[in-house]
C-alpha positions in Angstrom: 25.2 9.5 -2.2 26.4 13.2 -2.4 26.3 15.2 0.5 26.0 18.9 -0.5 25.4 20.2 3.2 28.2 20.4 5.8 26.0 20.8 8.3 25.2 17.7 9.0 28.2 16.1 8.1 30.0 17.9 11.0 27.7 16.4 13.5 29.3 13.8 15.4 26.8 10.9 14.5 27.4 10.8 10.9 30.4 8.4 9.7 31.0 8.8 6.0 30.9 6.2 3.4 33.6 7.2 0.6 32.1 5.0 -2.0 29.0 6.8 -2.3 29.2 10.3 -0.5 31.3 13.1 -0.2 30.4 16.8 1.5 31.0 20.3 0.3 29.9 23.3 1.8 26.1 24.3 2.4 24.8 26.0 -0.3 21.2 26.3 1.6 21.8 26.9 5.3 18.1 25.1 5.7 18.7 22.5 3.6 20.5 19.6 2.4 20.9 18.8 -0.7 22.0 14.8 -1.8 22.4 13.4 -4.9 21.3 9.4 -4.9 22.4 7.7 -8.0 20.7 4.4 -8.9 20.2 2.3 -11.9 17.6 4.8 -13.4 19.9 7.5 -13.3 20.7 10.5 -10.8 17.8 11.5 -8.4 18.3 14.7 -6.2 16.7 15.0 -2.7 16.2 18.4 -1.0 15.9 17.5 2.4 15.3 20.0 5.7 17.1 20.1 8.5 15.6 18.2 11.7 14.7 20.5 14.7 17.4 21.6 16.9 18.8 19.2 19.3 18.0 16.3 16.7 20.2 14.4 14.9 20.6 14.5 11.5 18.1 11.8 9.8 20.3 10.7 7.2 22.9 7.6 7.7 26.0 6.5 6.4 26.0 2.9 5.6 23.2 3.6 2.2 22.3 1.6 -0.4 21.3 2.2 -3.7 17.5 3.3 -4.2 16.1 0.5 -6.0 14.0 1.9 -9.3 14.3 4.3 -12.2 12.5 7.4 -9.8 10.0 8.6 -7.8 6.2 9.3 -8.4 4.6 12.3 -7.6 1.2 12.2 -8.0 0.0 10.1 -11.6 3.7 11.2 -13.3 6.8 9.0 -12.7 10.0 12.1 -12.2 13.4 10.0 -13.0 15.3 12.5 -11.3 13.0 14.8 -9.8 13.8 17.3 -7.0 11.2 17.2 -3.8 11.5 18.6 -0.1 11.2 15.8 2.5 10.2 17.2 5.9 11.9 15.0 8.6 9.6 14.6 11.9 10.8 12.9 15.4 8.8 9.7 14.9 8.1 7.6 12.6 10.2 4.5 10.3 13.1 5.2 8.8 12.8 4.6 4.9 14.3 1.7 4.2 15.5 2.9 0.8 17.9 5.4 2.0 19.7 2.3 4.9 19.9 -1.7 5.0 17.8 -4.1 6.6 19.5 -4.4 9.9 19.2 -1.0 10.6 16.4 -0.8 12.2 17.2 0.8 15.8 18.2 3.7 14.1 16.6 7.1 14.8 13.3 7.1 13.6 11.9 9.1 10.1 9.3 9.9 8.1 9.0 11.7 4.9 6.8 13.8 3.5 6.2 15.7 0.4 6.0 19.5 0.2 5.4 21.8 -1.8 8.2 21.8 -4.9 10.8 25.0 -5.1 10.4 27.0 -7.6 13.3 25.4 -9.5 11.1 22.2 -9.9 8.2 24.2 -11.0 10.1 25.7 -14.0 11.3 22.2 -14.6 8.2 21.0 -15.1 7.1 23.5 -17.5 9.9 22.7 -19.7 8.9 18.8 -19.2 7.8 18.6 -22.6 11.4 19.1 -24.5 12.8 17.1 -26.3 16.4 18.5 -26.2 17.4 21.4 -23.6 20.2 23.8 -24.3 22.8 21.4 -22.8 21.6 18.3 -24.9 23.5 16.8 -27.8 21.2 15.1 -30.3 23.2 12.4 -32.5 24.6 14.1 -35.7 21.9 13.2 -38.0 19.1 15.0 -35.8 21.3 17.5 -35.8 21.9 17.6 -39.5 17.8 17.4 -39.7 16.6 19.6 -37.1 19.5 22.7 -38.2 18.0 22.0 -42.0 14.3 22.7 -40.5 15.6 26.1 -39.0 17.3 26.6 -42.4 13.6 26.3 -44.1 12.2 28.7 -41.4 14.6 31.7 -41.6 14.6 31.0 -45.6 11.5 33.4 -46.1 12.6 36.3 -43.9 16.2 36.5 -45.0 15.4 35.7 -48.5 12.7 38.5 -48.4 15.6 41.1 -47.6 17.5 41.2 -50.5 14.0 40.7 -52.7 13.0 44.1 -51.1 16.0 45.8 -51.6 16.2 44.5 -55.0 14.1 47.7 -56.9 15.6 50.8 -54.9 19.1 49.0 -55.7 18.0 49.3 -59.3 18.5 45.8 -59.1 15.1 44.8 -60.9 15.4 42.1 -62.9 19.1 41.0 -63.2 18.6 37.6 -61.6 22.5 37.2 -61.5 22.9 39.9 -59.0 19.9 38.7 -56.8 21.4 35.3 -56.4 24.9 37.1 -55.5 23.5 39.3 -52.8 21.1 36.0 -51.7 24.4 33.7 -51.6 25.9 36.6 -49.8 23.2 36.7 -46.8 23.0 33.5 -46.1 26.7 33.0 -46.1 27.1 35.8 -43.3 24.0 34.6 -41.1 25.6 31.0 -41.2 28.7 32.7 -39.9 27.0 35.0 -37.1 25.3 32.5 -36.3 28.1 30.0 -35.3 30.0 33.1 -33.7 26.0 33.9 -31.5 25.4 30.6 -30.4 29.6 29.4 -29.3 30.7 32.9 -28.3 27.8 34.9 -28.1 25.1 34.3 -25.6 25.4 30.9 -26.3 21.5 30.4 -26.7 20.1 28.6 -29.7 19.4 31.5 -31.6 19.5 32.1 -35.4 21.0 35.3 -36.8 19.9 36.9 -40.1 19.1 39.6 -41.7 16.2 42.5 -40.2 13.5 44.1 -40.8 14.7 47.1 -38.3 17.4 48.0 -41.0 14.5 47.8 -44.0 13.3 51.1 -43.1 16.5 53.4 -42.3 17.8 51.6 -45.9 14.8 52.8 -47.8 15.2 55.8 -46.4 18.6 56.7 -47.4 17.6 54.8 -50.8 14.9 57.4 -51.7 17.4 60.2 -51.1 17.2 62.2 -55.0 21.0 61.4 -55.2 20.5 57.2 -55.2 17.6 57.6 -57.2 17.2 54.9 -59.8 18.4 56.0 -63.0 15.7 56.5 -66.1 15.1 53.0 -67.4 14.4 54.5 -71.3 17.7 55.9 -72.1 18.0 57.8 -75.6 19.1 55.5 -78.5 22.2 54.2 -78.4 23.0 53.9 -74.8 22.8 50.4 -72.5 19.6 50.7 -70.3 22.1 51.2 -67.3 24.0 54.2 -68.7 24.0 56.8 -66.2 26.4 58.9 -65.2 27.7 57.3 -62.4 28.6 53.9 -64.2 32.1 53.7 -64.7 34.3 52.0 -67.4 31.0 50.9 -69.0 30.4 48.6 -65.9 26.2 48.8 -65.8 26.4 46.8 -62.3 27.9 50.1 -61.1 24.7 51.1 -60.4 23.8 49.0 -57.7 27.1 48.5 -56.4 27.4 52.1 -56.0 24.2 52.2 -53.7 25.1 49.0 -52.0 28.3 50.7 -50.7 27.0 53.3 -49.2 24.3 51.1 -47.1 27.8 49.3 -46.2 29.5 52.2 -45.0 26.4 53.4 -43.2 26.1 50.1 -41.5 30.1 49.4 -41.1 30.0 52.7 -38.8 26.6 52.6 -36.9 27.3 48.9 -35.5 30.1 50.3 -33.9 27.5 51.6 -31.1 26.0 48.2 -30.9 29.6 46.7 -30.3 30.3 49.8 -27.4 27.0 49.0 -25.5 27.6 45.2 -25.2 31.6 45.4 -24.4 31.1 48.3 -22.0 28.2 46.6 -20.0 25.8 49.7 -20.4 23.1 47.0 -22.0 24.0 45.2 -18.7 23.5 48.2 -16.3 19.8 49.1 -18.0 18.3 46.0 -17.6 18.5 46.4 -14.2 15.9 48.6 -15.1 14.1 46.6 -17.2 11.3 43.9 -16.0 8.6 41.8 -16.8 6.4 45.3 -18.0 9.3 46.6 -20.2 9.8 42.9 -21.9 6.3 41.6 -21.9 4.8 44.6 -24.7 8.2 44.2 -26.4 8.2 40.3 -27.1 4.3 40.8 -27.6 4.9 43.4 -30.5 7.2 41.8 -32.3 5.1 39.0 -33.1 1.8 41.7 -33.2 3.9 44.1 -35.9 4.0 41.1 -38.5 0.4 40.2 -39.2 -0.4 42.7 -41.8 3.0 40.9 -43.6 1.2 37.4 -42.1 -2.2 38.6 -43.7 -0.8 39.5 -47.1 1.3 36.2 -47.8 -1.8 34.3 -46.5 -4.1 36.7 -48.5 -2.7 34.9 -51.8 -4.1 32.0 -51.5 -6.0 31.6 -47.8 -7.2 27.6 -48.7 -3.1 27.1 -49.0 -2.5 29.3 -45.9 -5.3 27.4 -43.9 -3.7 24.2 -45.0 0.0 24.9 -43.9 -1.4 25.9 -40.3 -3.5 23.0 -39.5 -0.8 20.2 -40.9 1.5 22.4 -38.0 -0.9 22.3 -35.5 -1.6 18.7 -36.4 2.0 17.5 -36.1 3.0 19.9 -33.3 0.4 19.1 -30.9 -2.2 17.1 -31.7 0.4 14.2 -32.9 3.2 15.2 -30.1 2.1 12.5 -28.3 2.8 10.1 -31.1 5.7 7.8 -31.6 6.8 6.4 -35.1 8.6 3.3 -35.0 11.7 3.4 -36.1 14.6 0.8 -37.1 18.2 0.7 -36.3 21.3 -1.2 -36.5 22.9 -1.0 -33.1 24.9 -4.0 -31.5 25.4 -6.3 -34.2 21.7 -6.8 -34.8 18.4 -4.4 -35.7 16.6 -2.8 -33.0 12.9 -1.2 -33.1 12.3 2.1 -31.4 9.8 4.1 -30.9 10.7 8.0 -32.0 8.9 11.4 -31.3 9.1 12.2 -35.1 6.1 14.5 -35.5 6.8 16.7 -32.8 10.4 17.1 -33.6 9.4 17.9 -37.5 6.7 19.7 -37.2 6.9 22.7 -38.9 9.2 21.3 -42.0 6.6 18.5 -42.4 3.7 21.2 -42.0 5.8 23.1 -44.4 6.7 20.3 -47.0 3.4 19.1 -47.3 1.8 22.2 -47.8 4.7 22.6 -50.5 4.2 19.3 -52.2 0.0 20.0 -52.5 1.2 23.1 -54.3 3.5 21.3 -57.0 1.1 19.4 -57.6 -1.8 21.3 -57.9 0.4 23.5 -60.5 1.2 20.2 -62.8 -2.4 19.8 -62.9 -3.0 23.2 -63.7 -5.5 24.0 -60.8 -4.4 27.4 -59.7 -4.7 29.8 -62.4 -1.8 31.3 -65.1 -2.2 34.9 -64.9 -0.9 37.0 -62.1 -4.0 38.9 -62.2 -5.9 36.4 -61.2 -6.6 34.8 -57.5 -4.2 32.2 -56.6 -1.6 32.4 -59.1 1.0 32.9 -56.4 0.3 29.0 -55.4 2.0 28.2 -58.0 5.7 26.7 -57.2 6.6 27.7 -61.4 6.8 31.4 -60.7 10.0 32.0 -59.8 11.7 28.9 -61.5 13.6 31.6 -63.6 15.4 31.9 -60.5 17.1 28.5 -60.4 18.1 28.1 -63.7 19.7 31.8 -63.7 22.0 31.4 -60.5 25.3 30.2 -60.4 26.2 26.6 -59.5 28.8 27.9 -56.9 29.8 31.8 -55.5 31.8 32.0 -52.9 31.3 35.6 -51.0 34.2 37.6 -49.8 34.4 40.8 -48.3 34.9 43.9 -50.3 33.0 42.3 -53.2 31.3 45.1 -54.5 33.9 47.7 -53.7 34.9 50.0 -50.6 32.0 51.1 -48.4 31.4 55.3 -48.6 30.3 56.9 -45.3 28.2 59.4 -45.1 26.4 61.4 -42.5 23.1 61.4 -42.7 23.4 57.8 -43.6 24.8 56.6 -40.9 22.6 58.4 -38.3 20.0 57.5 -40.0 21.0 53.8 -40.0 22.1 54.1 -36.0 18.0 54.3 -35.2 18.0 50.9 -37.0 20.7 49.9 -34.7 18.9 51.0 -31.3 15.3 49.2 -32.3 17.5 46.2 -33.6 19.2 45.7 -30.3 15.8 46.7 -27.9 14.2 43.2 -30.1 17.3 41.3 -29.6 16.7 42.0 -25.8 13.5 40.4 -25.4 14.5 37.6 -28.0 17.7 36.2 -25.9 14.7 36.3 -22.8 11.8 34.6 -25.2 14.9 31.8 -26.2 16.1 31.0 -22.9 12.2 30.5 -22.0 11.7 28.3 -24.5 15.1 26.0 -24.5 14.7 25.7 -20.8 17.3 28.1 -19.4 17.7 30.5 -16.8 17.2 34.0 -17.6 20.3 35.2 -19.4 23.0 36.7 -17.1 24.1 40.6 -17.6 27.5 39.0 -19.1 25.8 36.9 -21.8 23.5 40.0 -22.7 26.8 41.8 -22.9 28.6 39.7 -24.6 25.2 38.7 -27.0 24.8 42.2 -28.3 28.3 42.6 -28.5 28.8 39.8 -31.0 25.4 40.9 -33.0 27.8 44.2 -33.5 30.7 42.2 -34.7 27.8 40.4 -37.1 26.8 43.4 -38.2 30.0 44.5 -38.9 31.1 41.3 -40.8 28.1 42.0 -43.0 28.5 45.1 -44.2 32.4 43.9 -44.8 30.9 41.7 -47.3 27.7 43.6 -48.6 24.4 41.3 -47.7 22.5 45.1 -47.5 21.4 44.5 -44.2 22.4 43.6 -40.8 22.1 41.1 -38.4 20.3 39.8 -35.6 18.2 37.4 -33.7 15.4 35.7 -35.4 12.3 35.8 -33.7 10.8 32.8 -35.7 13.7 30.6 -35.1 12.8 31.3 -31.4 9.1 30.3 -31.7 10.2 27.2 -33.6 11.8 25.9 -30.6 8.4 25.9 -28.8 6.6 24.2 -31.1 9.2 21.7 -32.1 10.4 21.0 -28.6 14.0 21.3 -29.4 16.1 24.2 -27.7 19.8 22.2 -28.1 22.6 25.1 -28.8 24.2 21.8 -30.7 21.4 22.3 -33.6 21.6 26.0 -34.0 25.6 25.6 -34.2 24.3 22.7 -37.1 22.2 25.3 -38.9 25.1 27.9 -38.9 27.4 25.4 -40.3 24.7 24.7 -43.1 23.8 28.3 -43.9 27.6 28.0 -44.5 28.0 25.7 -46.6 24.8 25.8 -48.7 24.9 30.1 -49.0 28.1 28.7 -51.6 25.5 26.5 -53.7 23.8 29.4 -55.5 21.5 26.8 -57.2 20.3 25.2 -53.9 19.2 28.6 -52.4 17.5 29.5 -55.4 14.9 26.0 -55.1 13.3 27.7 -52.4 12.9 30.9 -54.0 10.1 28.6 -55.2 7.7 27.8 -52.1 4.7 29.3 -52.9 3.4 32.7 -50.7 0.9 31.3 -49.1 2.6 28.6 -47.2 4.7 31.2 -46.3 2.0 33.2 -44.6 0.4 30.1 -43.0 4.3 29.5 -41.3 4.0 33.0 -40.3 0.5 32.9 -39.0 1.6 30.1 -36.1 4.9 32.0 -35.7 4.3 34.8 -35.0 1.8 33.7 -32.8 3.7 31.9 -31.0 6.2 34.5 -30.4 3.0 37.1 -29.6 2.1 34.0 -26.8 5.8 34.2 -25.3 5.4 38.2 -25.2 2.5 37.1 -23.1 3.4 34.6 -20.7 5.8 36.8 -18.8 3.1 38.2 -17.1 2.9 35.7 -14.8 5.3 37.0 -12.5 3.5 40.6 -12.4 0.3 41.6 -10.4 -2.2 41.5 -12.6 -4.9 42.8 -10.5 -3.2 45.6 -10.3 -4.5 48.5 -11.8 -1.0 50.4 -12.2 -0.1 47.4 -14.1 -2.5 47.0 -17.0 -2.9 50.6 -17.3 1.1 50.3 -18.5 0.5 47.3 -20.2 -2.3 48.3 -22.2 -0.6 51.6 -23.1 2.3 50.1 -23.8 0.9 47.4 -26.0 -1.6 50.5 -28.0 0.7 52.8 -28.4 3.4 50.1 -30.1 0.8 49.7 -32.5 -0.9 53.1 -33.2 1.9 55.4 -33.4 3.8 53.6 -36.4 0.4 52.5 -37.9 0.4 56.0 -38.0 3.8 57.5 -38.9 3.2 54.9 -42.2 0.0 56.7 -42.7 1.4 59.5 -43.0 4.5 59.6 -44.8 6.6 63.4 -44.6 4.7 64.2 -41.3 7.9 64.7 -39.4 10.0 68.1 -41.2 12.3 69.6 -38.6 14.3 71.2 -41.5 17.5 68.5 -41.3 16.9 65.4 -43.0 19.3 63.4 -40.7 17.0 63.9 -37.6 14.0 63.3 -39.7 15.2 59.9 -40.9 16.1 59.0 -36.9 12.7 59.9 -35.9 10.6 58.6 -38.3 12.9 55.0 -37.7 11.9 55.1 -34.0 8.7 55.8 -34.0 7.7 53.0 -37.1 9.5 50.5 -35.0 6.7 48.5 -32.9 9.0 46.8 -30.2 10.6 50.1 -29.5 7.8 51.8 -28.8 6.3 49.3 -26.8 9.3 48.7 -24.9 10.1 52.2 -24.2 6.8 53.5 -22.8 6.6 50.0 -20.7 10.4 50.7 -19.6 9.7 54.8 -18.5 6.1 54.2 -17.1 7.6 51.0 -15.1 10.0 53.2 -13.5 8.5 56.2 -12.9 4.8 55.2 -11.5 5.2 53.9 -7.6 4.3 50.3 -7.4 6.3 47.8 -4.8 8.8 45.2 -6.7 6.1 42.7 -5.7 3.6 44.4 -7.6 5.9 45.6 -10.4 7.0 41.2 -10.7 10.9 42.3 -10.0 10.7 40.0 -7.0 9.4 37.0 -8.7 10.6 37.6 -12.0 14.5 37.9 -10.5 14.0 35.2 -8.0 14.1 32.7 -11.4 17.3 34.1 -12.1 19.1 33.0 -9.0 20.8 30.0 -8.5 19.3 28.5 -5.5 21.0 25.0 -5.6 23.8 22.7 -7.0 21.6 22.3 -10.1 20.8 25.7 -10.6 24.5 27.0 -10.8 25.7 24.1 -13.0 22.4 25.4 -15.4 24.1 29.2 -15.5 27.3 27.7 -16.4 25.4 27.5 -19.6 25.8 30.7 -20.5 30.0 30.2 -19.7 31.9 30.9 -22.6 33.5 27.3 -23.8 37.6 26.7 -22.8 38.2 30.2 -21.0 37.6 29.3 -17.7 41.1 28.4 -16.7 41.9 31.8 -17.9 39.6 33.7 -16.2 40.7 32.0 -13.0 44.1 32.9 -13.6 43.9 36.6 -14.0 41.8 38.6 -11.9 41.8 41.5 -13.6 39.6 39.8 -15.9 36.5 40.2 -14.0 36.6 43.4 -14.4 34.9 43.1 -17.9 31.1 42.8 -18.0 31.1 40.5 -21.2 32.8 37.9 -19.4 31.4 35.0 -16.7 33.5 36.0 -14.0 31.9 39.8 -14.2 28.5 38.2 -12.9 30.4 35.3 -10.7 31.9 38.5 -8.6 28.5 40.2 -8.3 26.7 37.4 -7.4 29.1 36.5 -4.5 28.4 40.3 -3.4 24.8 39.7 -3.0 24.9 36.7 -1.6 27.6 37.9 1.1 
């Protein structure tokens, strides 16, 4: 037995049995935290101190508790935290002492209300694998591939959207090169973020926050696509900008302009993270700012989901039903599996449907579309309803893609920089940063981790800045940010392991080199992707709403802030998109910045929520600040261990050796110093 309370250990009546217990300084001044090792696993017990003058209730000669856990209500908990109140009379629980110890002081045990950390633990009891768990290697590959599939639709949409304004048109070879590049860089950034950034299971990929400024830049007269009907004797891509007769120079010159804008503007994100500016701002951010931000991430994409579902509502509904069937209705059904272990075959039960619900749902609908395409059930003319449900529409992308393509920095040439492009792209960087902060909190909640400390958020934003710089150097035509649909997948699949997302990054790196493999997934029908969007984006919106559990929803102040910020995040972007060119300050660069900011839903909602929550009078309890921040405090040894999951691997000895590193706001030692100051 391990006693973590020095108060009881200091009493004369306590004699230690070195075989079962050690002592350390008290973590809670009024609670003894003990760990009892049993054949079924470690059991943590929080023991309240007895009344003044009474002896410490736990005695030296301790026996291992039999059984595998403690029963609370109708559930058996193998490692349950609980608080036991001790009185002055009653029998000593025989689980703690040997049979010949009847002369010991009497003890009665009463289970009181579970602590906040236990309640949080129960909310995550459905997780199959939490943040620090390490699934078997073969399972990591399968789960990582599932995240690859979920991210595929969003990542591949970016080069397809940019193809026309970049003047690529029907150049399938150039498209496949862009697809390989963006997947390769996304995999690299995912590995960096999950290993050295926030260390949360977050997939990094292209962001739609950069699409709006990119389209605004390419819409300038300088970058208009050349006439596609040139005079006789000229090639279709002949323009004054073509150098050395290279037709690819038309789109490469535009790509280099986007690269330069992303490269310079990402330095701001890098500075915000490494300087700790993001962490300072977080002190003023509460649930009423986070909730509308995350909520609008999901709500802002309902138009995109509706467009894809509208191509064939029957297939979209089938996809939704399959995902719900596997993730909810069959989540408790374990599938018998056969494995060879200890020189013999064994049958074991496995929650297969829960783990691969999204993958099974998409593959099932995809397979049906393939069969209906073969039997010519879907129409063969593009004008007819249901044509986009066919699986052979983009088959030419597979045949035209190269077998192997290794992306490298500067493959399109040296980036070019202009002031207007940089200022316009800066708005996308700010919007992406705001979106990522909300994603960090949502990801921590769904993966069973405590809310991320400031140093983890600072480091995560800085790592996203590095990722955007890498994307600019490689030439993806976009930046990189946390992927919301993969965060939602954590809540559906109940797998929040960091190792799984690291495997996803490795798979994206490897498969990004195989051009034809990635091109195969272009054949996923639009309604299948739309059905997946319905479930995923709905989950994201719900995660945003869940932050309101800490807020007093009976307060008219809070209801006003929540309603106004959420509604404004829907109204303003919709109005700006319906009235293009309405902003005319005389400076095109300033116009671009204003348009980008006011067409970003999550920026508008988070901005109004932040301003109103910090200016309208209200107590910390009413605002939810007290309850929201309490869950971030390490109130016992278990919570302290959980917080260490945000530490950078292999650097703790260095941080302890050089004390000046404690001043750097992106290192774990900086947060540790801050916590000790607050506790003192």
